[in-house]
C-alpha positions in Angstrom: 101.9 75.4 112.6 102.5 73.2 116.4 103.6 75.1 118.6 107.2 72.5 118.7 107.8 73.9 115.4 108.2 77.7 116.3 111.6 79.5 116.2 112.8 81.1 119.8 114.5 83.7 120.1 117.7 84.0 122.4 116.5 86.5 125.6 119.5 87.5 126.1 121.0 88.6 123.3 119.9 92.3 122.5 121.1 92.9 119.1 119.3 90.2 118.2 116.8 92.3 115.9 119.2 93.5 113.9 121.2 90.1 113.2 117.8 88.6 112.8 116.9 90.7 109.8 120.6 91.1 107.9 120.7 87.4 107.9 117.0 86.4 107.0 117.6 88.4 103.8 121.1 87.5 102.8 121.2 83.1 102.4 125.1 83.6 102.3 125.0 84.2 106.0 124.6 81.8 109.0 121.2 80.9 110.6 121.7 83.5 114.0 123.1 81.6 117.2 120.2 83.2 119.0 117.2 81.0 117.0 116.9 77.7 118.5 114.2 75.1 117.6 112.4 72.9 120.0 114.5 71.4 122.7 117.2 74.1 122.0 118.3 72.1 118.8 119.3 74.0 116.3 116.9 75.7 113.6 119.4 76.0 110.3 116.0 74.1 108.4 113.1 75.4 110.2 114.9 79.0 109.4 116.2 78.5 106.1 112.3 78.1 105.0 111.2 80.9 106.8 114.1 83.2 105.1 112.9 81.7 101.4 109.4 82.8 102.6 110.5 86.2 103.3 112.2 86.7 100.1 109.4 85.6 98.4 106.8 87.3 99.4 108.8 90.4 98.7 109.2 89.3 95.6 105.8 88.6 94.9 104.9 92.6 96.1 107.5 93.6 93.5 105.7 91.6 90.8 102.4 92.7 92.2 103.9 97.3 92.2 106.0 96.6 89.1 103.6 94.3 86.2 104.7 96.2 83.1 108.7 95.9 84.3 107.9 92.2 85.0 106.3 91.6 81.4 109.5 93.5 79.7 111.9 91.3 81.5 110.5 88.3 81.6 109.3 86.9 85.4 113.0 84.8 85.8 115.3 88.0 84.7 112.6 89.9 87.0 112.6 87.3 89.7 116.6 87.6 90.0 116.9 91.3 89.7 114.0 91.3 92.6 116.6 89.3 94.6 119.3 91.4 94.2 117.5 94.3 95.4 116.0 92.8 98.5 119.5 91.8 99.6 120.6 95.2 98.9 117.5 97.1 99.8 115.5 95.6 103.1 112.2 96.7 103.5 111.7 99.8 106.1 107.7 99.1 106.7 105.6 96.7 107.2 102.8 97.7 104.5 104.0 96.0 101.7 103.0 98.3 99.5 105.4 100.6 100.5 108.5 98.4 99.4 109.9 99.4 96.0 110.5 102.8 96.4 114.1 102.2 95.3 113.6 100.1 92.8 113.8 101.7 89.8 117.6 103.5 91.2 118.6 100.2 91.6 117.3 99.0 87.4 119.7 102.1 86.6 122.6 100.8 88.2 121.4 96.7 87.3 124.7 95.8 85.5 121.7 93.1 82.9 119.5 96.0 82.8 121.9 98.2 80.8 120.2 96.6 77.2 117.0 98.6 78.5 118.1 102.4 80.0 114.2 102.9 79.7 113.4 100.5 82.2 114.2 102.2 85.4 111.9 104.9 84.1 108.8 102.7 83.5 109.2 101.4 86.9 109.2 105.1 88.4 105.7 105.0 86.4 104.4 102.4 87.9 105.5 103.3 91.1 103.9 106.9 90.8 100.8 104.5 89.6 100.7 103.0 93.1 101.1 106.0 94.7 98.5 108.1 93.3 96.0 105.2 93.9 97.4 105.5 97.7 97.2 109.5 97.9 94.8 111.3 99.9 91.5 111.9 99.0 90.5 116.0 98.6 88.1 118.2 96.3 89.7 119.0 92.7 89.7 122.4 90.7 86.9 122.4 88.6 86.9 125.0 85.4 84.0 126.6 87.2 86.5 127.9 89.8 88.8 129.1 87.4 85.7 130.8 85.9 85.2 132.9 88.6 88.7 134.7 88.4 88.9 138.1 87.2 91.3 138.2 84.0 93.3 140.3 85.4 94.3 137.9 88.1 94.9 134.6 86.3 98.4 135.9 85.8 99.1 135.5 89.8 97.1 132.7 90.3 98.6 129.7 91.8 98.0 125.6 91.9 98.5 123.3 94.8 98.5 120.3 93.7 96.3 117.4 94.8 98.5 114.3 96.5 97.4 112.2 94.2 99.8 113.9 91.5 102.8 113.1 89.8 105.1 114.6 87.3 107.9 112.7 85.6 110.2 113.0 82.5 111.6 110.6 80.8 114.7 110.7 77.9 112.6 107.7 76.9 109.6 106.8 75.6 108.1 105.3 78.7 105.0 106.4 78.8 104.3 104.6 75.3 106.1 101.6 76.7 104.3 102.0 80.2 101.1 101.8 78.7 102.0 98.6 76.2 102.7 96.4 78.7 100.3 97.3 81.5 97.6 95.3 79.4 97.9 91.7 77.7 97.6 93.2 74.5 100.8 92.5 72.2 103.3 94.6 72.0 104.2 96.8 68.9 107.9 98.2 68.2 108.4 101.2 69.3 110.4 102.9 65.9 111.4 106.0 67.5 113.2 106.9 70.4 112.0 110.3 71.8 111.9 111.4 75.6 108.2 111.3 76.5 106.7 112.8 79.9 103.7 112.1 81.8 100.7 113.2 84.5 99.9 110.9 86.8 96.2 111.7 88.5 93.4 110.3 90.1 90.8 111.7 89.1 87.3 110.1 90.3 89.1 107.2 92.4 90.9 106.1 88.9 94.5 106.8 88.5 95.4 107.6 85.0 98.5 108.2 83.2 98.3 110.9 80.4 101.2 111.7 77.9 102.0 115.4 78.2 102.5 117.7 75.4 105.7 119.3 75.1 106.3 122.3 77.5 103.4 120.1 79.6 105.8 119.0 82.3 107.5 122.0 83.0 104.0 124.0 83.3 102.8 121.6 85.9 106.1 121.1 87.6 106.1 125.8 87.8 102.7 125.3 89.5 102.9 122.3 91.3 106.6 124.0 93.0 104.3 126.9 94.0 104.8 129.2 90.7 102.4 132.0 89.1 100.6 131.1 85.9 102.4 133.5 84.0 105.7 132.3 85.3 104.6 128.5 84.2 103.4 129.8 80.7 107.0 131.0 80.1 108.5 127.6 81.6 106.7 125.4 79.1 107.2 128.5 76.2 110.8 128.2 76.6 110.2 124.3 76.0 107.8 124.6 73.0 106.9 128.2 71.4 103.9 126.6 70.2 103.1 125.5 73.5 99.1 125.6 74.1 97.9 127.3 77.5 94.1 127.3 77.3 94.7 123.3 76.0 97.3 122.4 79.1 94.3 124.4 81.3 91.8 122.6 80.3 93.5 119.0 80.1 94.9 119.5 83.9 91.7 120.4 85.3 90.1 117.0 83.1 93.3 114.9 85.0 91.9 116.7 88.4 96.2 117.6 88.5 95.3 120.4 91.5 93.0 120.8 94.5 93.4 124.9 95.2 93.6 128.0 93.6 94.2 131.2 95.3 96.7 134.3 95.4 99.8 135.4 97.3 98.7 136.7 100.5 94.6 136.6 99.3 92.5 133.9 98.7 90.7 133.5 95.1 87.2 135.1 95.9 88.6 138.2 98.2 91.0 138.6 94.4 
């Protein structure tokens, strides 16, 4: 860009930043008076180009974060929905991957998405996938770690969740819809609308989304909240009397869902 094409900021306007930002994301607002072009002339055209570039960049960021959501709605629908979201919820971080945390909630309330009541939950899974991808790394609990715990101490055993672990529950088959639309393969019709729960983890640095069995979410949420294994098992059995505790333990170990095991007021080795 030539120096003559750079917009200038009025030096005496202390409220410029807020005015500039508010106008930037709303095309119906006028160009701030503090924005001027070369030789002090009005900069409406330059400002509108910049405004459009910012909006397009944010839309592209949402497309990158929510590819399954866009595949479900189609590009035109998604871009229109994203524009309304951008006007309502401007970014607060310079990191584009941080943008869109409120997008699933926006989708829930978006008038034209109401015929797809599961769309917001699919978007939540996509946001959880990205957050898991960027989460801090640390060791995970292994089956050997569990084997070192005396059997009589197992009921009081507690687990500390891995930073990448996310547990989501949906009233709809959001996990199935998510999985079907994160690839380029044809999507089959879903015949039965049933609730689904998901476990999002990052074993061996690859993000995985697993469909949990009935009771699995209650079990994992209890553990992630600091509850002992006995209480977590009880919560799962309340949801599903046939809950497979051993199978769930093996699955969460394989998934790398937890980073540490401990006893309250004691470490495991001394328990």
